[in-house]
C-alpha positions as CSV (number, residue, x, y, z in Angstrom):
1,M,95.3,77.8,79.2
2,K,96.7,77.4,82.8
3,N,99.3,75.1,83.9
4,S,97.6,72.5,86.0
5,R,97.7,72.5,89.9
6,R,99.7,69.7,91.5
7,R,99.5,68.5,94.8
8,G,102.5,70.6,96.6
9,D,101.9,73.3,94.7
10,R,100.7,77.0,95.8
11,R,97.8,79.5,94.0
12,D,101.0,81.9,93.6
13,G,103.6,79.5,92.5
14,K,104.8,76.1,91.2
15,L,106.8,73.5,93.0
16,I,109.9,73.1,92.2
17,R,110.6,69.7,92.0
18,D,113.7,69.1,90.3
19,L,116.1,71.0,92.5
20,D,120.1,70.2,92.5
21,P,121.0,68.7,95.9
22,L,123.1,72.3,97.0
23,H,120.2,74.1,96.6
24,Y,117.4,71.7,97.8
25,V,119.6,71.6,101.3
26,T,120.1,75.4,101.2
27,G,116.9,76.1,101.5
28,I,115.9,74.0,104.9
29,I,119.4,74.7,106.4
30,Y,119.1,78.5,105.8
31,P,115.0,79.1,106.4
32,N,115.1,82.6,106.8
33,R,115.0,84.9,103.4
34,C,116.0,88.1,105.7
35,D,118.9,86.3,106.4
36,N,120.3,85.5,103.3
37,E,120.3,88.8,101.2
38,A,122.5,90.0,98.8
39,Y,123.7,93.2,97.7
40,I,124.5,94.0,93.7
41,S,124.9,97.8,93.0
42,E,124.6,98.6,89.3
43,R,125.6,102.1,87.7
44,I,123.6,103.2,84.5
45,D,124.8,105.7,82.3
46,L,121.4,107.6,81.2
47,T,122.7,109.4,77.9
48,A,120.9,106.9,75.9
49,V,117.8,107.0,78.1
50,N,117.4,110.6,78.0
51,Q,117.9,110.5,74.3
52,Y,115.1,107.9,73.9
53,L,113.0,109.9,76.8
54,E,113.1,112.9,74.4
55,R,112.0,111.3,71.8
56,K,109.0,109.5,73.2
57,N,107.5,113.1,74.6
58,A,108.3,114.9,71.6
59,A,105.2,114.7,70.5
60,G,103.9,115.8,74.2
61,P,101.4,112.9,75.7
62,A,99.1,113.2,78.6
63,Y,101.4,111.5,80.9
64,K,105.0,111.9,80.0
65,Y,107.3,108.5,79.4
66,N,110.2,108.3,82.5
67,L,112.8,106.9,83.8
68,F,110.7,104.7,86.4
69,Q,108.7,103.3,83.9
70,L,111.7,101.9,81.9
71,I,113.2,101.0,84.5
72,V,110.2,99.1,86.0
73,T,109.8,97.8,82.3
74,A,113.2,96.6,82.0
75,L,112.9,94.5,85.4
76,A,110.0,92.9,84.5
77,K,111.9,91.8,80.9
78,T,115.0,90.7,82.9
79,I,112.9,88.7,85.3
80,T,110.6,87.3,82.3
81,L,114.0,86.0,80.5
82,R,115.9,85.2,83.6
83,P,113.1,82.8,85.5
84,K,115.0,82.3,88.5
85,L,114.7,85.3,89.5
86,N,111.4,84.9,90.0
87,R,111.5,82.3,92.6
88,F,110.8,82.4,96.0
89,I,111.3,79.9,99.4
90,V,109.1,79.6,101.8
91,N,108.8,76.4,104.2
92,G,112.8,75.2,102.8
93,K,110.6,74.8,99.4
94,F,111.3,76.2,96.0
95,Y,108.5,77.9,93.9
96,Q,108.4,79.2,90.9
97,R,106.0,82.1,90.9
98,N,103.3,82.1,88.2
99,E,103.3,85.3,87.4
100,V,105.9,88.4,86.9
101,S,104.9,91.5,88.8
102,A,106.5,94.7,90.4
103,S,104.8,96.8,93.1
104,F,105.8,100.6,94.6
105,V,104.3,103.1,96.9
106,V,102.5,106.2,95.4
107,K,102.6,109.6,97.4
108,R,99.7,111.7,97.0
109,E,101.7,114.4,97.4
110,F,105.3,115.2,98.8
111,S,104.8,115.8,102.6
112,D,105.7,114.6,105.9
113,K,102.0,113.9,106.2
114,G,101.3,112.7,102.2
115,E,99.2,109.9,102.0
116,E,100.2,106.7,100.4
117,A,98.7,104.0,97.9
118,L,100.4,100.8,97.1
119,A,100.7,99.9,93.5
120,F,100.9,96.8,91.7
121,Y,101.8,95.7,88.2
122,H,100.9,92.4,87.0
123,A,103.4,91.8,83.7
124,K,101.9,90.0,80.9
125,D,104.2,88.0,78.0
126,G,103.1,90.4,75.6
127,D,103.7,93.6,77.3
128,T,105.9,96.5,76.2
129,L,107.0,99.7,77.4
130,E,103.5,101.5,76.3
131,D,101.8,98.8,78.2
132,V,103.7,99.6,81.3
133,H,103.3,103.4,80.9
134,D,99.4,103.5,80.5
135,D,99.3,100.6,83.6
136,I,101.2,103.0,86.1
137,Y,99.2,106.1,84.6
138,R,95.9,104.6,85.3
139,Q,96.9,103.7,89.0
140,V,99.0,107.0,89.4
141,S,96.0,109.1,88.3
142,V,93.6,106.8,90.1
143,F,95.0,107.6,93.6
144,R,96.0,111.3,93.1
145,G,92.7,112.0,91.7
146,S,90.3,110.6,94.5
147,D,89.9,109.6,98.1
148,Y,91.2,106.2,96.6
149,V,92.5,103.5,99.1
150,D,94.5,100.3,97.7
151,P,92.9,96.7,99.4
152,S,95.6,96.1,101.2
153,S,95.8,99.4,102.9
154,N,91.9,99.1,103.5
155,A,92.4,95.2,105.1
156,M,95.4,96.4,107.2
157,D,93.4,99.8,108.8
158,I,90.6,96.7,109.7
159,F,92.9,95.1,112.3
160,N,94.3,98.8,113.4
161,K,90.5,99.5,114.6
162,M,90.3,96.2,116.8
163,P,91.2,96.2,120.1
164,M,95.1,95.2,120.1
165,W,94.5,92.0,122.0
166,L,92.6,90.8,118.9
167,S,94.4,92.6,116.1
168,R,97.5,90.6,117.4
169,T,95.9,87.6,118.0
170,L,94.1,87.6,114.5
171,L,97.5,89.1,112.7
172,K,99.7,85.7,114.3
173,T,96.8,83.6,112.7
174,V,97.7,85.3,109.4
175,M,101.4,84.7,109.6
176,V,101.2,81.0,110.1
177,L,98.3,80.9,107.1
178,D,101.3,83.1,105.1
179,R,104.1,80.6,105.6
180,H,101.3,78.1,103.6
181,G,100.1,80.4,101.0
182,K,96.7,80.7,102.5
183,V,96.1,84.4,103.4
184,P,92.9,85.6,101.9
185,N,93.3,87.4,98.4
186,F,91.7,90.6,100.2
187,L,94.4,90.9,102.6
188,I,98.0,90.8,100.0
189,E,95.7,91.8,96.8
190,T,98.0,94.7,96.6
191,D,100.9,93.7,99.1
192,P,104.1,94.6,97.6
193,Y,105.9,91.8,99.3
194,Y,103.9,89.4,97.3
195,S,105.3,90.7,93.7
196,S,108.2,89.5,92.0
197,C,110.5,92.9,92.7
198,V,109.4,95.7,95.2
199,L,110.8,99.0,93.6
200,S,111.2,102.4,95.4
201,N,112.5,105.5,93.8
202,V,114.8,107.4,96.6
203,G,116.3,109.5,94.1
204,S,112.7,111.1,93.5
205,I,113.4,112.7,97.5
206,K,117.1,113.1,97.0
207,L,118.8,109.7,98.6
208,K,121.3,107.9,97.1
209,S,120.0,104.7,96.2
210,G,121.2,102.4,99.2
211,Y,119.4,98.7,100.0
212,H,116.7,97.7,101.1
213,H,116.1,94.3,103.5
214,L,114.2,91.4,102.4
215,V,111.3,90.4,105.1
216,N,110.2,86.8,105.8
217,W,107.0,87.9,105.4
218,G,105.2,87.2,101.6
219,T,107.2,86.1,98.9
220,C,109.3,88.7,97.5
221,S,112.9,87.7,96.5
222,L,114.1,91.3,94.8
223,F,114.1,94.5,95.9
224,C,115.5,97.4,93.8
225,L,116.6,100.8,95.1
226,I,116.5,103.6,92.4
227,G,119.1,106.5,93.2
228,E,119.3,110.5,92.7
229,I,119.9,111.0,88.9
230,K,123.4,113.1,88.9
231,D,126.4,113.9,86.6
232,R,129.4,111.6,86.8
233,P,132.7,110.9,84.9
234,K,133.4,108.5,82.6
235,Y,136.6,107.2,82.1
236,A,138.4,106.6,78.7
237,E,141.3,104.5,77.9
238,D,143.7,107.7,77.8
239,G,142.9,108.8,81.7
240,S,140.7,111.5,80.0
241,Y,136.9,111.8,80.9
242,T,133.6,113.2,80.1
243,M,130.5,114.3,82.5
244,V,127.6,111.7,81.8
245,P,124.3,111.4,83.4
246,T,124.0,108.5,85.5
247,V,121.9,106.8,88.4
248,D,122.7,104.0,91.0
249,L,120.6,100.9,91.5
250,G,120.6,99.5,94.6
251,L,119.6,95.6,94.3
252,T,118.7,93.5,97.1
253,I,118.4,89.4,96.1
254,D,117.8,86.0,97.8
255,E,121.4,84.6,97.1
256,R,119.7,81.4,97.7
257,L,117.7,81.4,94.5
258,A,120.6,81.1,92.0
259,D,124.8,81.1,91.5
260,G,126.4,84.1,91.2
261,Y,126.9,83.8,87.6
262,Y,123.2,83.5,87.1
263,Y,122.8,87.2,88.8
264,S,125.9,88.7,87.1
265,K,124.0,88.1,84.0
266,S,121.0,88.7,84.5
267,V,122.4,92.4,86.5
268,K,124.3,92.8,82.5
269,L,121.0,92.2,80.8
270,L,119.6,94.9,83.0
271,Q,122.1,97.1,82.3
272,F,122.3,96.4,78.7
273,L,118.2,96.4,78.6
274,L,118.6,100.9,80.2
275,T,121.2,101.5,77.8
276,H,119.5,100.1,74.9
277,P,115.9,101.4,75.5
278,D,114.6,100.5,72.3
279,L,114.5,97.1,73.1
280,L,112.0,97.8,75.9
281,E,109.1,98.2,73.0
282,K,109.8,94.6,72.1
283,P,107.4,92.0,73.9
284,L,108.6,91.4,77.6
285,N,109.2,87.7,76.5
286,A,111.6,88.5,73.2
287,K,114.7,87.6,73.4
288,V,117.6,89.7,73.9
289,D,120.9,88.8,72.3
290,F,124.0,90.5,74.1
291,D,127.4,89.4,74.5
292,R,128.0,90.2,78.4
293,E,132.2,90.1,77.3
294,N,131.6,93.3,75.1
295,L,129.4,94.6,77.5
296,E,131.3,98.5,78.6
297,P,131.7,98.0,82.2
298,A,130.4,100.3,84.4
299,P,131.5,102.7,87.3
300,A,131.6,100.9,90.2
301,A,129.2,102.6,92.7
302,P,129.0,102.6,96.6
303,S,129.0,98.7,97.9
304,I,128.2,99.8,101.5
305,P,124.8,98.2,102.7
306,V,122.8,101.2,103.9
307,R,118.9,100.1,105.2
308,T,116.8,102.8,104.1
309,E,112.9,103.2,104.5
310,E,110.3,102.7,102.0
311,L,108.6,106.0,100.7
């Protein structure tokens, strides 16, 4: 049964009415999402992931399991278990999103003129890695195997074909509707900036993770860039080292949503899930017991914010 909608709620989120004074004031005096970006880098040891993927793909599935699917699942599970990550702020008000979702761009081919489509994963509490794998496979297959254009791209093309004066006037009206959660669904059905988290696999085009800016349009408060997989040294206490496969994640978050401790614990959960990938076979809402004090700290990734363009 869906929760009843109260006055002040949006169709995509519930108004949070029991905020502490600090966060209540923060949302008003710092109104813009892109003025409140915080950057977190996390380096993941992929040794366990590679062993897990080798087992999962041993039977030769039609669509192989891969790192991107694991990261999508781990992020969806982290957001499910750490619900403050699924909040957003609009007009100085805090909202709890009604669902956990993730979005990303799919290219038809890797070329300068390769077309793009917007993909959207709507998570359910009972979803597992297999559900994420199947959902991504379905969307990628549809786009790469046909002339499919996603709904939001189709809607944007309508404005593109109008006279400039008309499209600009209408878009300014749409921006007003955006601030009040009233944008028609056909315009934002696959808009990545209306998801819980946007992912960009820049490693697939041989780029470092870097960071991506947030935007004031929409409701997305979390962006994750996935860097290139590389072998890097893992040091032992005696100073010796071994080379292990790693990937850097560049997370951009809206710092107004929670305090540093909450974000730290959330990122450590994400790291724990990716270094224990068997946990992703359990439902997204299945609790995970982990002691953050006993987690082995990952080597620090470069911390200088770098703006990158979406795939």
